[in-house]
N, C-alpha and C positions, 0 to 999 in steps of 0.2 A: 431019717433021725424025725422023733416025734415032732407034732412042730410047739410043743409046752419043753421042751427041749431046746428050744432055738433062745439063746439070749441075744440081749439087743445089742450090736454093732454100729459105731459109728461112719459113713460113708464114707470112704476111700477111694472114689473114683477122682475124675479131673473133672474140674469147674469153670462151666466159661468163665468167664471176663467180671470182675470187677463190674466195671463199667457195662455190660451186657448185660446182665443180674438189675443194673440202677436202671436203664433206661426201662426194663418189663412194665415197670409198673407206669409209667406216664404214656406209655403206648397205647395200654390198653385203658386209660382213664381219658387221652383224650379223644378214642372213639365211643365211649363211653357219654361224652361230654358235650362232644359236636351232635349227637344222634335227638341232643334234648331240645325242641321247637324257641324255649323260650331264649336260647344261651345266645340261640342263629340268631332274632329277633335282635337280640341288645346285639349281639356283633356288627348287623348292618345299622343298625340306628348311628352305631358308633364311626360310621366313617360319614356320616352327613356331615359336620362338623369340621373333618381333615377336609374335606372336599370344598368346604369355603372356603377356609385357610386357601386351598388351591388357587382357587378362583382370588383371594385376596391379591394373594403374592403374585398372581398374573397380571393384573390392576395394577399393579403398585409398580412392575416394572415393567410399562408400556405407558410411561405418560404421553403420548400423543393420544388415547385415550381418553385423560380427563384434563389436559392443560388448558384448558379456555375454563376451566370450571375455579379457579379462583388458587393461588399460593392454600391458605390454608388446610385445602384438599390433600393439598403433595403435603405436608407436615400430617396426616391423619392418617395415609397412605405407607408412613414409613413403617419398613419392615426391624423391629428391633426388640430389647427385650420388655415392652411393653405386651407387645402383638405374642410371642411365645408364653408369657406368662397365660395372659388369654385362651390360649390356646392349650397351655398345661390343664388351667382352672378347669375349663370342660370335659379332658377326659379324662380327668382324674375322679371325676363325680361318675361318669363311665365303668371310668373300671371300678371301681365301689361296687355295683347295682353287677355286674360283670361277676365281682366273688360274690358277691352273694349267693347269686345263683348259681357258679361251680364249687364252692368252696366245700356247704357243707352236704354233698355227695364225694367226699372227697376218703373222710375219716370214720364219720358219723356211721354208714351200715358197715364199715367194720368191727366196731365196736358193739354195735345193737348186733352183732351175727357173731359176737364172739371170733371173729376172722384173725386178731391178731399174735395166738401161739400159733393159727398156720402157719402167720408171714413171717413170726422169729424159730420157728420148726427149722428152717430154710436159711441159708447162709446171706442173711439179711439181717444185719442189726438196727436200733431202733435206729439210730442216726441216719440210716440209709432209706428207711422208710421214712420219715421225716424232710427226709434234704430229695428224696423222689416226689413226693405230696410237695414238694415246695414249688420244686422245679414244675411240676404240673399244672400249677394255679399262675406262679411268674411267666411261663412262656404263654400259657393264655393270655392274661394283661397285657403282654407287650405287644401283645397284636392291635391293642386298643391304645399303646400310649410310645412305643420307641418306635416300632414301624412306621408308625404314622409322621413321625418324627422326623425320622430318618428324611423320609422323602420326600418333609417341606425344606430339608436344607439343603437336599442336592438339587434342589429348582430349583430353590435363592439363588444358591451358590451355581446353578449354571445360566440362570439370565441375569445373575447382579456382576457378575464376574469374579476373580479371587481376589478385586480389591475389595469386596466387600466381608470376604470370608476373614481374609486378611486382618480388618478393622472389626470385625466382630469373633475372635477367634473362641471367645471365653463362652458366648451363646452355645455351641454346641454340647462342649461338657456342661455347662451349666442344665442345662436339658439333660441329657444323657443322664446324668449323675442325680437330677430331681429327681426324674419320674423312675429310678431303681432305687434309689428308698423310698419313695410312695408305695411300689407295686410291691418290696419284700415286705413293709407295714402292713397294707391293704391283706394280704395272703399270709402272713403271721396273725392276723387278727383271726381269717376265714378258718385256719384249719384249726387256732385256740376254740373258738365258737363251739365247729364242726365234731371237736375233742372231749368240749363242757356240756353238751346237748348232743344226744342220739337224734333227736328228731329233725329230720333236715329242713322244712320249713320252718323251724323255731328258731335253729341256724342260724337262717339266711337272715330270718329279720333283725336277729341277734346283730349279726352284722352291720346291718344297716344301722340299727339302733346304737351301736357302739359308736357312729363316727357324729349321727345325730345329735343322741341323747349328751354326750360328752361337748358338742359343741354347746348345746341350749345351758346347760349346767356351769360351763367357763365365761358365758355373758353374766347369768347371773351373777356369779361370785363377784363377777368385774361391779357391776351396778350395785351388789349391797354393801360391798366393802369400799367402792369407789377406788378400785387399784387397776392396774391393765396385765398386773402380771397370770391373770385366770387364766389366758388365750396360754398357758402353758398344759395347761388340762385337755387342751381341744388339739387334737394331733393335725386335724387337717387344716386347724389356723398355725398350728406352728410349721408345718410342710409348706405355707404360703410362707411367711416370712423365711425361712433356709430359702427356698425356691426364690423369691425374691432379692437374697441376700446374694447368690449367684448370679441371678441375671443384670442385678445393680441396679433395680427398681425402686422406689420408697412403697416399702412394707406399712408404713403407719405405725402410729407409735406403740407401743411394747415391748417387750423383753429383746433383744439381743439374738443374732440370727444359730451364734454358739450358745446362747441358754436353750434357745428351743432346740437345737439340736441334742444336746445332753438331757431335755424330757423324753423325746421319741427314743431316746438310745434305754431311758429306764422306763419307759414302756413296753417297745422292745423286749427285752431281760423280763417282765415279769411275763409277757406272751409267751416265751418259752420257757420261764418256768410250767405252766398252767400246761404245756405241749411235754415236758415232762413226768408231769404227776397224774395224767391219765393216759400216755400211751405205754402201758405196759402188759403184759402179755397173761398176769396176773396179778390181782388185789389181792393181801392179807387183810383182813379188818378187825381187829381186836376189841 
């Protein structure tokens, strides 16, 4: 039969499972990301603060090391919500830096080289593509947030005993929920910047600028209008308020944690709209 007589026919053979197809993108993406020296440097640097926290927990649970140094030191060495909020603040910054380095390389090259039609011509939907890219970045950010937090809780629970865990049962839930909210938001912002700007360097700078520029704009708004609700336009400050409420720590003046959570939800929805608009195999321009 001549080639020109062969019409198009949809593939009718067996397909791999959806979960296998879903993990294909993260598997190759992780390999490319871990080959970048800057990402490895940030991952290694992000271990410094958790190691300091490990030492702090060890000293806090061995009173014989500081028993003769005064009672005020014992109050300072308490493992409570304030301790974990300091831990979360530092690791959250490392997560933003890591997302700025890793996020732009996930979508921008596909758009720059018109690779989306190749992805979507296979049994992979747009939702699968976005979730696979999101899963790639979330798992990467979990290395500097959720996993160190799990180690700290395991160490504190082992040294302090079940009594401490019973009295502070809300702390693990607060830390893991707060970190999950943070890494999902940061990952969405990184993917949106990667989809909006096709140049990786500019997209990475845009990720960092997104948080720092909004923080500065929110402070200016508060000062000019003499209000405190400007922090709703600062995602980092809104997350700080939500974390503090879950950890049982005072967050200072400003809107309530529920108001900040609603602002973060609206921001996440806007970011998802950017992804929905930019991630299309073809675009019709009238």
